[in-house]
C-alpha positions, 0 to 999 in steps of 0.5 A: 829216763823220763818214761821211767819217772812218769811210770814211777809217778803213776806207781806212787799215785796208785800205791804200787811198788817201785820198779827196778832202775833200768841198767841203761841209766848208767849211760848218763855218765857217757851220754852225748850232749846236745849240739852246741852245749857243753857238759858241766865240769861236775857232770859226773857228780850230778849224774851220781847224785841223781842215780843215788836218789833214784836208788834211795827212792826204790829202797823206800817202802813207806809211801811218804818217804818214797814220794819225798825221795822221788821228788828229790830225784826229779829235782836233781834232774831239774838242777842239772838241766837248769845249768846246761840244757833247760829245754826239758825242764817244764816236762821234767817238773810236771813229775813232781808230786804235790 
């Protein structure tokens, strides 16, 4: 997922169209948890929100709207990770477009 986010940040910066979301992202619902961690009771809600935001991003044509919805999607990843697995937050945060 991080590779896709990084690539899309580059696409936005270069005014290129969004790539389709990989089908493998659906695995977020059944992903294995880092040993010693537990999934949130509302993990499915966080996962659904993240994927919905990514789909919204992909559908946007105007660059300002794409950037806004892209940042919302990245922030939704951070919000979930803050509660369960904070390790990758610094790396994820680097993809917010300022």
